[in-house]
C-alpha positions as CSV (number, residue, x, y, z in Angstrom):
1,M,0.0,-0.2,0.0
2,D,2.7,2.5,0.9
3,V,4.4,1.8,-2.5
4,L,1.2,2.7,-4.2
5,I,0.4,6.2,-1.9
6,Q,3.5,8.0,-2.0
7,S,2.2,11.3,-2.3
8,P,0.0,13.6,-0.7
9,F,-2.6,13.8,-3.5
10,A,-2.6,10.2,-3.9
11,E,-3.2,9.7,0.5
12,I,-5.7,12.1,0.2
13,A,-7.8,10.3,-2.8
14,A,-7.0,7.1,-0.7
15,L,-8.8,8.6,2.3
16,L,-11.6,9.9,0.1
17,V,-12.4,6.7,-1.5
18,M,-12.4,4.7,2.1
19,A,-14.3,7.6,3.6
20,A,-17.3,7.2,0.9
21,A,-17.0,3.2,1.3
22,V,-17.3,3.4,4.9
23,G,-19.8,6.2,4.6
24,L,-21.9,3.3,2.6
25,V,-22.1,1.3,5.7
26,G,-22.9,3.4,8.1
27,I,-25.8,4.6,6.2
28,L,-26.9,1.3,5.7
29,L,-26.7,0.8,9.4
30,R,-28.6,4.1,9.7
31,Q,-25.5,6.1,10.9
32,P,-24.6,9.6,10.9
33,L,-21.3,10.4,8.6
34,I,-19.5,11.7,11.7
35,V,-19.2,8.0,13.1
36,S,-18.0,6.8,9.6
37,F,-15.5,9.5,9.7
38,I,-13.6,8.7,12.9
39,A,-14.0,5.1,11.8
40,V,-12.3,6.1,8.8
41,G,-9.4,7.9,10.7
42,L,-8.8,4.9,13.1
43,I,-8.7,2.4,10.2
44,A,-6.4,4.4,8.2
45,G,-4.2,5.6,11.3
46,P,-1.3,4.0,12.8
47,S,-3.0,1.1,14.7
48,A,-4.6,-0.2,11.5
49,L,-3.3,0.5,7.9
50,D,-1.1,3.3,8.7
51,L,-2.0,5.5,5.8
52,V,-2.0,8.7,7.2
53,H,1.2,10.6,6.5
54,A,0.6,13.8,5.2
55,D,0.0,15.6,8.3
56,E,0.6,19.1,7.2
57,Q,-2.1,18.9,4.5
58,I,-4.5,17.3,6.5
59,A,-4.4,19.5,9.5
60,F,-4.5,22.6,7.0
61,L,-7.7,21.1,5.9
62,A,-8.8,20.2,9.6
63,E,-8.1,23.6,10.5
64,L,-10.1,25.2,7.7
65,G,-12.8,22.6,8.3
66,I,-13.2,24.1,12.2
67,A,-12.9,27.8,10.6
68,V,-16.0,27.1,8.2
69,L,-18.1,25.2,10.9
70,L,-18.0,28.1,13.4
71,F,-18.7,30.4,10.5
72,L,-21.9,28.6,9.7
73,V,-22.6,28.6,13.9
74,G,-21.9,32.1,13.9
75,I,-24.1,33.0,10.9
76,K,-27.1,31.5,12.5
77,L,-26.5,33.5,15.6
78,D,-28.7,36.3,14.5
79,V,-29.6,39.0,17.8
80,K,-33.4,38.6,16.6
81,L,-33.2,34.7,16.8
82,I,-31.2,34.9,20.4
83,R,-34.2,37.2,21.3
84,S,-36.6,34.8,20.5
85,L,-35.5,32.3,22.7
86,G,-38.1,31.5,25.1
87,A,-37.8,30.8,28.7
88,V,-38.0,26.9,28.3
89,S,-35.2,27.0,25.9
90,L,-33.2,29.4,28.0
91,L,-33.7,27.5,31.3
92,T,-33.7,24.1,30.1
93,G,-30.6,24.8,27.8
94,L,-28.7,26.5,30.8
95,G,-30.1,23.9,33.1
96,Q,-29.0,21.0,31.2
97,V,-25.4,22.7,30.8
98,A,-24.9,23.2,34.7
99,F,-26.2,19.6,35.7
100,T,-24.4,17.8,33.5
101,S,-21.1,19.8,34.2
102,F,-21.6,19.3,37.7
103,F,-22.6,15.6,37.8
104,G,-20.1,14.9,35.0
105,Y,-17.1,16.6,36.9
106,L,-18.2,14.4,39.9
107,I,-18.1,11.3,38.0
108,G,-14.9,12.2,36.6
109,L,-13.4,12.6,39.9
110,A,-14.5,9.4,40.9
111,L,-12.8,7.3,38.3
112,G,-9.3,9.3,39.2
113,L,-9.3,11.7,36.0
114,G,-8.2,14.5,38.1
115,H,-9.6,18.1,38.9
116,T,-8.2,19.8,35.3
117,T,-9.3,16.3,32.9
118,S,-12.7,15.8,34.9
119,L,-13.6,19.8,34.4
120,Y,-13.1,19.0,30.5
121,V,-14.5,16.0,30.2
122,A,-17.4,17.1,31.9
123,V,-18.3,20.4,29.9
124,A,-17.3,18.4,26.9
125,L,-20.5,16.1,27.5
126,T,-22.7,19.3,27.6
127,F,-22.5,19.8,24.0
128,S,-25.2,17.7,21.7
129,S,-24.6,17.6,18.0
130,T,-27.4,20.3,16.2
131,I,-26.3,19.0,13.0
132,I,-27.2,15.2,13.7
133,I,-30.5,16.3,15.8
134,V,-31.7,18.7,12.8
135,K,-31.3,15.7,10.3
136,L,-33.0,13.2,12.5
137,L,-35.9,15.7,13.1
138,S,-36.5,17.0,9.6
139,D,-36.3,13.2,8.5
140,K,-39.4,12.3,11.1
141,R,-41.0,15.5,10.4
142,E,-40.9,16.9,14.0
143,I,-38.6,19.8,13.3
144,D,-41.8,21.8,13.8
145,S,-43.2,20.1,16.8
146,L,-43.2,21.9,20.3
147,H,-40.4,19.4,21.4
148,G,-38.7,19.9,18.1
149,Q,-38.7,23.5,18.8
150,I,-37.4,23.6,22.3
151,A,-34.9,21.5,21.4
152,L,-33.5,23.7,18.6
153,G,-33.8,26.7,21.0
154,F,-31.8,24.9,24.2
155,L,-29.4,23.8,21.0
156,I,-28.7,27.3,20.5
157,V,-28.2,27.8,24.0
158,Q,-25.5,24.8,23.9
159,D,-24.1,26.7,21.0
160,L,-23.6,30.1,22.8
161,V,-21.9,27.7,25.6
162,V,-19.2,26.7,23.3
163,V,-18.6,30.0,21.9
164,L,-17.9,31.5,25.7
165,A,-16.1,28.3,26.7
166,M,-13.4,28.5,23.1
167,I,-13.2,32.2,24.1
168,V,-12.0,31.4,27.7
169,L,-9.6,28.8,26.7
170,S,-8.1,31.0,23.9
171,A,-7.5,33.5,26.8
172,I,-6.3,31.2,29.2
173,G,-3.9,29.6,26.8
174,I,-2.4,32.8,25.9
175,G,-1.8,33.8,29.1
176,A,-0.4,30.5,29.9
177,A,1.9,30.4,27.2
178,T,3.3,34.0,27.9
179,E,4.1,32.7,31.5
180,G,5.9,29.9,30.2
181,A,8.1,32.0,28.2
182,G,8.6,34.2,31.4
183,G,6.5,37.0,30.8
184,H,3.3,37.9,32.8
185,G,0.2,36.1,32.1
186,G,-2.2,38.6,32.9
187,G,-0.5,41.1,30.7
188,S,-1.2,38.7,27.7
189,V,-4.6,38.2,28.8
190,L,-5.3,41.7,28.5
191,T,-4.1,41.9,25.3
192,V,-6.3,39.1,24.2
193,L,-9.2,40.8,25.8
194,V,-8.4,44.3,23.9
195,S,-8.2,42.5,20.8
196,G,-11.3,40.7,21.4
197,I,-13.1,43.9,21.7
198,A,-11.2,45.3,18.9
199,M,-12.4,42.3,16.5
200,V,-16.1,42.7,17.5
201,A,-16.0,46.5,17.3
202,L,-15.2,45.5,13.7
203,V,-17.5,43.2,13.4
204,V,-20.2,45.7,14.7
205,L,-19.2,48.3,12.1
206,F,-19.1,46.0,9.0
207,V,-22.4,44.8,10.2
208,R,-24.1,48.1,10.4
209,F,-22.6,49.9,7.4
210,V,-21.1,47.1,4.9
211,A,-22.6,43.8,5.4
212,T,-26.1,44.1,3.7
213,P,-25.0,46.7,0.4
214,L,-22.0,44.1,-0.3
215,T,-23.6,41.1,0.1
216,E,-26.5,42.6,-1.7
217,R,-24.1,43.5,-4.8
218,L,-22.1,40.0,-4.3
219,A,-25.3,37.8,-4.5
220,R,-26.0,39.0,-8.3
221,A,-23.0,36.3,-8.7
222,P,-24.1,33.5,-6.6
223,E,-20.4,31.7,-7.1
224,L,-18.6,35.2,-5.9
225,L,-20.9,35.2,-3.1
226,V,-19.9,31.6,-1.8
227,I,-16.1,32.8,-2.3
228,F,-16.3,35.9,-0.3
229,A,-18.0,33.7,2.5
230,I,-15.1,31.2,2.3
231,A,-12.4,34.3,2.3
232,Q,-14.5,35.9,5.5
233,A,-14.2,33.0,7.4
234,A,-10.7,31.9,6.7
235,M,-9.7,35.8,6.8
236,F,-11.1,36.3,10.2
237,A,-9.6,33.1,11.4
238,A,-6.4,34.0,10.5
239,I,-6.8,37.4,12.2
240,G,-8.3,35.5,15.4
241,D,-5.2,33.1,15.6
242,A,-2.6,36.1,15.1
243,V,-4.2,38.1,18.0
244,G,-4.5,35.1,20.3
245,L,-8.2,34.3,20.0
246,G,-8.0,31.4,17.7
247,K,-9.0,30.1,14.6
248,E,-12.3,29.1,16.0
249,V,-13.4,32.3,17.6
250,G,-12.5,34.3,14.8
251,G,-14.3,32.1,12.5
252,L,-17.2,32.2,14.6
253,L,-16.9,36.3,14.3
254,A,-16.7,36.2,10.5
255,G,-20.4,34.3,10.7
256,V,-21.7,36.8,12.7
257,S,-20.7,39.4,10.8
258,L,-23.0,38.1,8.1
259,A,-26.0,36.7,10.1
260,S,-27.8,39.7,9.7
261,T,-28.1,39.6,6.2
262,P,-30.9,38.8,4.2
263,Y,-28.6,36.2,2.3
264,R,-27.4,34.2,5.5
265,E,-29.6,31.5,4.4
266,T,-28.1,31.1,1.1
267,I,-24.6,31.1,2.1
268,A,-25.4,28.6,5.0
269,A,-26.7,26.5,2.4
270,R,-24.1,26.7,-0.1
271,L,-21.1,26.1,2.3
272,A,-23.0,23.3,4.3
273,P,-21.6,20.6,1.8
274,L,-18.0,22.1,1.9
275,R,-18.2,21.9,5.9
276,D,-18.9,18.6,5.6
277,F,-16.1,17.5,3.3
278,L,-13.4,19.7,5.3
279,L,-14.5,18.5,8.6
280,L,-14.3,14.8,7.2
281,F,-10.3,15.5,7.8
282,F,-10.4,16.6,11.3
283,F,-11.9,13.6,11.9
284,I,-9.7,11.7,10.1
285,A,-6.9,13.4,11.9
286,L,-8.2,12.6,15.4
287,G,-9.0,8.8,14.8
288,A,-5.4,8.4,13.5
289,T,-3.8,10.2,16.4
290,L,-5.8,7.6,18.6
291,D,-3.5,4.7,19.6
292,L,-6.1,1.6,19.9
293,S,-3.8,-0.2,22.1
294,L,-4.1,2.3,24.4
295,L,-7.9,2.9,24.4
296,G,-8.3,-0.4,26.3
297,A,-7.6,1.5,29.7
298,H,-10.3,4.0,29.2
299,V,-13.1,1.3,28.2
300,T,-14.8,1.5,31.8
301,G,-14.7,5.2,32.0
302,A,-16.4,5.3,28.1
303,I,-19.1,3.1,29.6
304,I,-20.2,5.2,32.6
305,F,-19.7,8.4,30.6
306,S,-21.5,7.2,27.9
307,L,-24.5,5.6,30.1
308,F,-24.3,9.1,31.8
309,V,-25.3,11.2,28.5
310,L,-27.6,8.4,27.3
311,I,-29.6,8.3,30.4
312,G,-28.7,11.0,32.7
313,N,-29.0,14.0,30.0
314,P,-32.6,13.2,29.2
315,L,-33.7,12.7,32.4
316,I,-32.1,16.0,33.4
317,V,-33.9,18.1,30.4
318,L,-37.0,15.7,31.3
319,A,-36.7,17.0,35.1
320,I,-36.7,20.5,34.1
321,M,-39.3,20.6,31.7
322,G,-41.9,18.8,34.1
323,A,-40.9,21.2,36.9
324,M,-42.1,24.0,34.2
325,G,-45.3,22.4,33.7
326,Y,-44.4,20.4,30.0
327,R,-46.2,17.3,29.5
328,K,-43.9,13.9,29.9
329,R,-44.3,13.0,26.5
330,T,-42.9,16.8,25.5
331,G,-40.0,16.5,27.8
332,F,-39.0,13.3,27.1
333,L,-39.3,13.6,23.6
334,A,-37.2,16.8,23.6
335,G,-34.8,15.0,26.2
336,L,-33.7,12.4,23.7
337,T,-32.4,15.0,21.7
338,V,-29.3,15.5,23.7
339,A,-28.7,11.7,24.6
340,Q,-25.1,12.4,22.5
341,I,-22.3,14.7,22.3
342,S,-21.0,16.6,19.5
343,E,-18.4,17.0,17.1
344,F,-17.6,20.6,19.3
345,S,-17.3,17.9,22.3
346,L,-14.0,16.6,20.4
347,I,-12.8,20.4,19.4
348,F,-13.1,21.6,22.8
349,I,-11.1,18.6,23.9
350,A,-8.5,18.9,21.3
351,M,-7.9,22.8,22.3
352,G,-7.3,21.7,25.6
353,V,-4.5,19.1,24.5
354,S,-3.0,21.8,22.3
355,L,-2.9,24.0,25.5
356,G,-1.2,21.4,27.5
357,H,-4.2,21.0,29.9
358,V,-5.4,17.3,29.2
359,R,-3.2,14.6,27.6
360,D,-4.1,12.5,24.8
361,D,-5.8,9.8,26.6
362,A,-8.7,12.3,27.5
363,L,-9.1,13.1,24.1
364,G,-9.5,9.2,23.4
365,L,-11.6,9.0,26.1
366,V,-14.0,11.6,24.6
367,T,-14.0,10.0,21.4
368,M,-14.8,6.7,22.3
369,V,-17.9,8.5,24.3
370,G,-18.6,10.0,20.8
371,L,-19.0,6.9,19.0
372,V,-20.9,5.2,21.7
373,T,-23.4,8.1,22.1
374,I,-24.0,9.4,18.8
375,A,-24.5,5.5,17.4
376,A,-26.7,4.9,20.4
377,S,-28.9,7.8,20.3
378,T,-29.5,7.8,16.4
379,Y,-31.5,5.1,17.0
380,M,-33.4,6.4,19.9
381,I,-34.5,9.3,18.6
382,T,-35.1,7.6,15.1
383,Y,-37.4,5.2,17.4
384,S,-38.6,7.8,20.2
385,H,-42.3,6.7,20.2
386,H,-41.5,3.4,20.8
387,L,-39.3,3.9,23.5
388,Y,-41.6,6.4,25.0
389,A,-44.3,3.7,25.1
390,W,-42.0,1.2,26.7
391,C,-40.9,3.7,29.3
392,E,-44.3,5.7,29.8
393,P,-45.2,4.0,33.1
394,L,-41.8,4.8,34.6
395,L,-42.3,8.6,33.9
396,G,-45.4,10.0,35.8
397,L,-42.5,11.5,38.0
398,F,-41.9,14.2,35.8
399,E,-45.4,15.3,35.2
400,R,-47.3,18.1,36.9
401,R,-50.9,18.1,37.1
402,G,-52.5,20.0,34.4
403,T,-49.4,20.4,32.9
404,P,-49.8,24.4,32.6
405,R,-47.2,25.2,30.0
406,E,-48.6,22.8,27.2
407,P,-50.5,24.6,24.5
408,S,-53.4,23.1,24.5
409,E,-54.0,23.7,28.0
410,A,-53.8,27.6,27.5
411,G,-56.6,29.2,25.8
412,A,-58.0,26.1,24.2
413,H,-61.7,26.1,23.3
414,E,-64.1,23.8,25.1
415,V,-64.0,20.6,23.1
416,T,-67.1,18.8,23.1
417,G,-69.3,18.0,20.2
418,H,-67.1,18.2,16.8
419,K,-68.5,16.3,14.5
420,V,-65.3,16.1,12.5
421,I,-62.1,16.4,13.5
422,I,-58.9,17.1,11.4
423,F,-55.3,16.0,12.3
424,G,-52.9,17.9,10.3
425,L,-53.3,22.1,10.1
426,G,-51.6,22.9,6.6
427,R,-53.0,24.1,3.7
428,F,-55.2,21.0,2.6
429,G,-56.9,20.4,6.2
430,T,-57.2,24.5,6.5
431,A,-59.4,24.6,3.3
432,I,-61.2,21.5,4.5
433,G,-62.0,22.9,7.8
434,L,-63.0,26.3,6.3
435,R,-65.5,24.5,4.0
436,L,-66.8,22.6,6.7
437,Q,-67.3,25.6,9.2
438,R,-69.3,27.3,6.4
439,R,-71.4,24.7,6.0
440,G,-72.3,24.9,9.9
441,I,-70.6,21.6,10.8
442,R,-68.5,22.2,14.1
443,V,-64.4,21.2,13.4
444,L,-61.9,20.5,15.6
445,G,-58.5,20.5,14.6
446,V,-55.1,18.8,15.6
447,D,-51.3,19.4,14.9
448,F,-48.4,19.1,16.8
449,N,-46.6,22.7,15.3
450,P,-48.0,25.2,17.9
451,L,-47.9,28.0,15.2
452,A,-50.3,25.9,12.9
453,V,-52.8,25.8,16.2
454,R,-52.1,29.4,16.6
455,R,-53.2,30.2,12.9
456,W,-56.0,28.0,13.0
457,R,-57.6,29.8,16.1
458,E,-56.9,33.1,14.6
459,L,-59.1,32.0,11.6
460,G,-61.9,31.5,14.1
461,L,-61.3,27.7,14.2
462,E,-61.1,25.2,17.1
463,A,-57.8,23.8,17.4
464,E,-56.0,21.6,20.1
465,F,-52.3,21.1,20.3
466,G,-51.3,17.1,20.1
467,D,-49.8,13.8,18.3
468,G,-52.0,12.1,16.1
469,T,-49.5,9.2,17.0
470,D,-49.7,9.6,20.8
471,P,-51.9,7.0,22.4
472,E,-52.7,9.2,25.7
473,F,-53.5,12.0,23.6
474,I,-55.6,10.2,21.3
475,S,-57.5,9.0,23.9
476,E,-58.7,12.0,25.9
477,L,-59.8,13.3,22.5
478,P,-63.6,14.2,22.2
479,M,-64.6,11.5,20.1
480,S,-68.0,10.6,21.4
481,H,-69.9,13.0,19.0
482,A,-67.7,12.8,16.1
483,E,-68.8,11.3,13.2
484,W,-65.5,11.5,11.1
485,L,-61.5,11.7,11.8
486,V,-59.9,13.0,8.8
487,S,-56.1,13.0,8.3
488,T,-54.3,15.3,5.6
489,V,-50.8,14.4,7.0
490,P,-49.3,12.7,4.0
491,S,-47.0,9.7,4.4
492,H,-43.0,10.5,4.9
493,V,-41.1,7.7,4.5
494,T,-37.4,8.1,5.0
495,G,-34.5,5.7,5.4
496,L,-34.5,6.1,8.9
497,S,-38.3,5.9,10.0
498,Q,-40.7,3.7,8.2
499,E,-43.8,4.4,10.8
500,D,-46.7,5.9,8.8
501,P,-48.8,8.3,10.9
502,R,-52.0,7.4,9.2
503,T,-51.7,3.8,10.0
504,T,-50.9,4.7,13.4
505,L,-53.7,7.0,14.0
506,L,-56.1,4.4,12.5
507,Q,-55.2,1.8,15.1
508,L,-55.1,4.4,17.7
509,A,-58.5,5.9,16.9
510,R,-60.1,2.2,17.1
511,S,-58.5,1.1,19.9
512,A,-59.4,4.1,21.6
513,G,-63.3,3.0,20.7
514,F,-63.8,5.4,17.8
515,G,-66.8,4.2,15.7
516,G,-67.0,6.4,13.3
517,R,-65.3,6.9,10.2
518,I,-62.1,7.5,9.4
519,A,-60.7,9.2,5.8
520,V,-57.0,9.8,5.2
521,S,-55.0,11.7,2.3
522,S,-52.9,10.1,-0.2
523,H,-50.4,11.8,-2.7
524,H,-49.9,8.4,-4.4
525,A,-52.3,5.6,-6.0
526,S,-50.3,2.8,-4.9
527,D,-51.1,4.3,-1.4
528,T,-54.9,4.4,-1.7
529,E,-55.5,0.3,-1.6
530,T,-52.8,0.3,1.2
531,M,-55.0,2.9,3.2
532,F,-58.3,1.1,2.6
533,K,-56.8,-2.4,4.0
534,A,-55.5,-0.5,6.8
535,G,-59.0,0.1,7.9
536,A,-59.6,3.6,6.4
537,D,-63.3,4.3,4.9
538,M,-62.0,7.2,2.7
539,V,-59.0,7.8,0.9
540,L,-58.5,11.7,-0.3
541,E,-56.3,12.3,-2.9
542,P,-55.7,16.2,-3.2
543,F,-54.3,16.4,-7.0
544,Q,-56.8,13.7,-8.3
545,D,-59.5,15.4,-6.3
546,A,-58.6,19.0,-7.5
547,A,-57.9,17.5,-11.2
548,D,-61.6,16.5,-11.7
549,R,-62.5,19.5,-10.2
550,A,-60.5,21.7,-12.6
551,V,-61.7,19.5,-15.6
552,E,-65.2,20.2,-14.2
553,L,-64.7,23.9,-14.7
554,L,-63.1,23.9,-17.6
555,C,-65.8,22.1,-19.4
556,G,-68.8,23.4,-17.7
557,A,-67.5,27.0,-17.7
558,R,-69.0,29.8,-20.2
559,K,-66.3,31.7,-21.9
560,E,-67.8,34.8,-20.2
561,E,-67.6,33.4,-16.6
562,R,-64.1,33.5,-14.6
563,T,-62.9,29.9,-13.6
564,V,-61.5,31.1,-10.0
565,I,-64.3,31.7,-7.7
566,P,-63.2,34.5,-5.2
567,L,-64.1,32.9,-2.2
568,I,-61.4,30.3,-3.1
569,E,-58.9,32.9,-3.5
570,S,-59.7,34.0,-0.2
571,E,-59.6,30.9,1.5
572,A,-56.1,30.1,-0.2
573,R,-54.7,33.5,1.3
574,E,-56.0,32.5,4.9
575,A,-54.6,29.0,4.7
576,S,-51.4,30.1,3.8
């Protein structure tokens, strides 16, 4: 192998081929790419194939990847977004960080890691992977659910903690380096502080006077906008490294400088694939530095910390949200999203190693915890509803009577005597609800997106917040007078989750004793027969039904008649 791979180009090409192959295996096993990339580093490292020798080139790509990663974190930290964080996200995020750090520190001391190493490991355990969580929740179509929105909120809080932790580490590192050289550490920390203030002032001026007009001009050539964003990240990272703040903080400030522009989403979307590509080399470099023969000494510690993250972190979130008045199901589903550590955990420990605060074996320990928790939590989040069904009898301790903070308990209408209950309050569900209401039929809408529930109530329709796949919620619905249950929720079959919410609703409604008729929507002809076999009394095909109605209008309309009815136009505006 060494004969064939004699140049850095050939080495990196071989690593890319290996990453693609191992990544494919990981996808088949339903694992995030971060697990596959670390595995590539271990396989290519000195403990296995020993392919990694282009250290400088790989280190450069890894550092650029970290700068781009922090740039994309910064570009999401818009001031308006931070202000919009609700109390539950803020308190849950800070509470989870505090409790995880405290108990993680105690566990580290009990394992004999030492005060500094225990503190580093404990802080690293508080960070969860935003990339993985957003991907999994999006695949399950739960990103807009209440627990999804709360999870995203406290992930932003975690990102802010990451930023503060890295700034503190950078300042401490410069001070320690100066003291080691015979200088005065306090003066260097002051210099770093002044440099940081100067960079922040530069960012503020750039945002105030330059960012928006400059990006508007650059956006005329999208390729140039992307190049500018990469240049901004690299330039700020280089400046941050030069003044002692570090490449990480510099890259973050570069992102913040563009966070208020109208093109931040475009920039983030264009740079995401580049981030993933460059981070591959960070994980390869990380895996290549680990000596597998030495990791055996940390197996016990890795198991204990992994169980703490997989079980302890969700329980912490569940307890905090329960104390704030949320249902145990909402707290449980939100808590599962913190049942893993993130790429930032590894970057944080790597910074500690570079500063000489912790040894390489601490990095190996956290990497093992990362592999275990990321792999296990992927399945936990994917099959969260099944997991909740198993654990539900044990979770009564975490729910206050009345769950006052749930949207369904805060201002809901009296929910009795409805003839039709509609699940899914999107455009199709809203259009059906408005037409039924105009015919004098009382309708109740159900959705797990609080914004959709609010929109329905603003239209004068009655709505409840809830999940149609939650057995407890379905059993409590007022279905005794209902003649129809209508599901307008489409099937979203993904590679991770094969659960069809329509089938689940059919089963739960019948199990709860509903004796009326059930209609479900289908966007594919092949789905229709499946839904009938599952017990549906009617299958609505929106596209086919709309086409039939359009043909009727086209064939029956006279030349002078309008073919769009004003009432339908107004309904469309209301539904959107």
